MARLO-676247 format. One line per 5 residues: number of its first residue (from 1); for each residue x, y, z of C-alpha. Coordinates in pm, whole numbers, plus 50000, padded with zeros to 5 digits. Layout:
% residues N
NUM> X,Y,Z; ... .
//
This chain:
% residues 76
1> 67291,92799,10511; 67035,92716,10771; 66951,92365,10884; 66588,92272,10939; 66423,91966,11091 .
6> 66185,91746,10894; 65871,91735,11109; 65641,91545,10874; 65650,91392,10527; 65327,91358,10333 .
11> 65336,91128,10031; 65043,91190,09800; 64818,90893,09726; 64778,90880,09349; 64495,90630,09369 .
16> 64401,90411,09077; 64512,90680,08829; 64873,90640,08933; 65148,90871,08822; 65122,91007,08469 .
21> 65409,90952,08222; 65677,91216,08275; 65534,91321,08612; 65776,91333,08904; 65632,91208,09234 .
26> 65648,91492,09485; 65620,91481,09863; 65505,91760,10089; 65753,91814,10372; 65689,92012,10690 .
31> 66010,92183,10806; 66087,92359,11134; 66374,92607,11168; 66574,92680,11485; 66329,92956,11584 .
36> 66039,92709,11572; 65885,92848,11254; 65724,92580,11039; 65659,92573,10665; 65552,92322,10402 .
41> 65767,92264,10092; 65746,92017,09803; 66040,91795,09717; 66076,91513,09468; 66027,91177,09637 .
46> 66345,91055,09463; 66553,91317,09650; 66417,91209,09988; 66479,90844,09906; 66831,90907,09771 .
51> 66930,91061,10104; 66724,90819,10318; 66553,91121,10474; 66278,91075,10728; 66100,91266,11001 .
56> 66340,91405,11261; 66632,91442,11020; 66808,91778,10978; 66851,91916,10626; 66973,92223,10440 .
61> 66680,92286,10205; 66882,92492,09958; 67113,92196,09895; 66823,91960,09826; 66650,92212,09598 .
66> 66971,92257,09400; 67007,91881,09360; 66641,91857,09252; 66698,92123,08984; 67005,91939,08857 .
71> 66827,91602,08843; 66492,91735,08723; 66560,92058,08526; 66196,92104,08422; 66082,92146,08786 .
76> 65990,92495,08899 .
//
């Protein structure tokens, strides 16, 4: 499994509407692989917080996606 670097984390501003009941707060995360290729992915905010992840950290995306599916089975 390939490690990637977290380049940027964008937390959506839900404004005065807030988060709807049953909605899982998601963050957009910019990742960079070892070849320098970048891509945006969405991850539950709770997963990032549980692992104290921040910009500059190295992750294995597949592991975090698997954990997200286990914790939040209704996510696609």
